[in-house]
C-alpha positions as CSV (number, residue, x, y, z in Angstrom):
1,X,0.0,0.0,0.0
2,X,1.5,3.4,-1.0
3,X,2.3,5.9,1.6
4,X,0.7,9.3,1.7
5,X,3.8,10.9,0.3
6,X,3.8,8.4,-2.6
7,X,0.1,9.1,-3.3
8,X,0.8,12.9,-3.3
9,X,3.8,12.4,-5.6
10,X,1.7,10.3,-8.1
11,X,-1.1,12.8,-8.0
12,X,1.3,15.7,-8.7
13,X,2.9,13.7,-11.5
14,X,-0.5,12.9,-13.1
15,X,-1.5,16.5,-13.0
16,X,1.7,17.5,-14.7
17,X,1.3,14.9,-17.4
18,X,-2.3,16.1,-17.9
19,X,-1.2,19.7,-18.4
20,X,1.5,18.7,-20.8
21,X,-0.9,16.6,-22.8
22,X,-3.5,19.4,-22.9
23,X,-0.9,21.9,-24.0
24,X,0.3,19.5,-26.8
25,X,-3.2,19.1,-27.9
26,X,-3.9,22.8,-28.0
27,X,-0.6,23.4,-29.9
28,X,-1.6,20.8,-32.4
29,X,-5.1,22.3,-32.8
30,X,-3.7,25.7,-33.4
31,X,-1.3,24.4,-36.0
32,X,-4.1,22.5,-37.7
33,X,-6.3,25.5,-37.9
34,X,-3.5,27.8,-39.0
35,X,-2.7,25.4,-41.8
36,X,-6.3,25.0,-42.8
37,X,-6.7,28.8,-43.1
38,X,-3.5,29.1,-45.1
39,X,-4.7,26.4,-47.5
40,X,-8.1,28.0,-47.8
41,X,-6.6,31.4,-48.6
42,X,-4.4,29.8,-51.3
43,X,-7.4,28.0,-52.8
44,X,-9.5,31.2,-52.8
45,X,-6.6,33.0,-54.5
46,X,-6.3,30.3,-57.1
47,X,-10.1,30.3,-57.8
48,X,-10.1,34.1,-58.1
49,X,-7.2,34.0,-60.5
50,X,-8.8,31.3,-62.6
51,X,-12.1,33.2,-62.6
52,X,-10.3,36.3,-63.8
53,X,-8.6,34.4,-66.6
54,X,-11.8,32.7,-67.6
55,X,-13.6,36.1,-67.6
56,X,-10.9,37.5,-69.8
57,X,-11.2,34.7,-72.2
58,X,-15.0,35.1,-72.4
59,X,-14.6,38.8,-73.0
60,X,-12.1,38.2,-75.8
61,X,-14.4,35.7,-77.5
62,X,-17.2,38.2,-77.3
63,X,-15.0,40.9,-78.8
64,X,-14.2,38.7,-81.8
65,X,-17.8,38.2,-82.8
């Protein structure tokens, strides 16, 4: 049977491990969301660029007729 000091030590160790796990999780979530936002911005920029190019092509075909 563990002594009171051993129980207190284990409790403190578990609390420390829990805080580390939570901070790692939060760091991973922040990185995930930042990456998702970066990719979204890149996709929107690509779509806007392709829309502008497509619009320019449509305008050019209308000008020829």
